[in-house]
N, C-alpha and C positions, 0 to 999 in steps of 0.2 A: 839180578836185576837190571845193573848198574850197566847192560848195551844197549839196553832196550827201555829209551823215556815212557812214561808214563802221564800222561793227562788228565786232570782233572775234569778239564774242558779245554776248550781248542786253543786259549789264550796259556794255561794256568799247570804249570808242571808239578807232578806230586814227586816229592820226595822218598828215598828210601826208606827213611825214618816212619816217615808218617804212613806208610804203609808196613811196616812191620808193626809201629804203635796200633795200628787196626786189627794186625793178627794177635796180639797179646791182648788186647781191650776185649776183641770177639771170640776168643776159640782156648784163652787159656783155663778155662775152671773147667769148660767142658772135657779137655784136653787130660786136666789134670784130676777129675771125676775118671777120665774112661782110665788113666794108669792105675787110679785106686781101685777099680772095680778089677783091675785084669790083676792085681797083685793077689786080693782076696779069691778072685776064683782060682788060679793057681793055687795059691794056698789048699784052699776045700777040696780041689784034685786032686791032693798028695803030690804038687809041684811047686814045693817051695823056693823057686831057684829065684822070687824077687823078697824074699825075706829080710836080706840084709843090706837092703839098699841105704846110701849116704842120704844125708839132709840134701844134696844138692842134685838129688834124680830128676826131680822134678823139674827144676830149671835145665835140666841137662834134656830130656825129654823134650821137653817144647823146644828148644834147640834144633834137637835133632828133625825136629817135623818142621820147621821154621826152615830149614836149609835144605829141606828135600822138599816144598811144594815151588810150585811158580806165582809166583807174590804175585805178578801183574793178572793170572788171573782171578784169584783170590779177592787181590782188590776189585777188579772188573763187576764180581759177583757180588762183592759188599760196598758198592760203591753209593745206595740210598744208605747207609747207616746215618 
């Protein structure tokens, strides 16, 4: 995102930190729930590959998603927050 500026309006630029805060505020609970459901489904289907997750797994998962999305697009979609 740092190579492109994002503007709240025609005069006011939004910072990368503000966009990241929007990401965490909007998506951290649904993504954490998604990961929990994925772990449970894997276990129930006899694929317990996510049973030994570390305490940092949820935050690592959120960071993985964060750094693999287009923040500018996510911001523009959620600008009406």
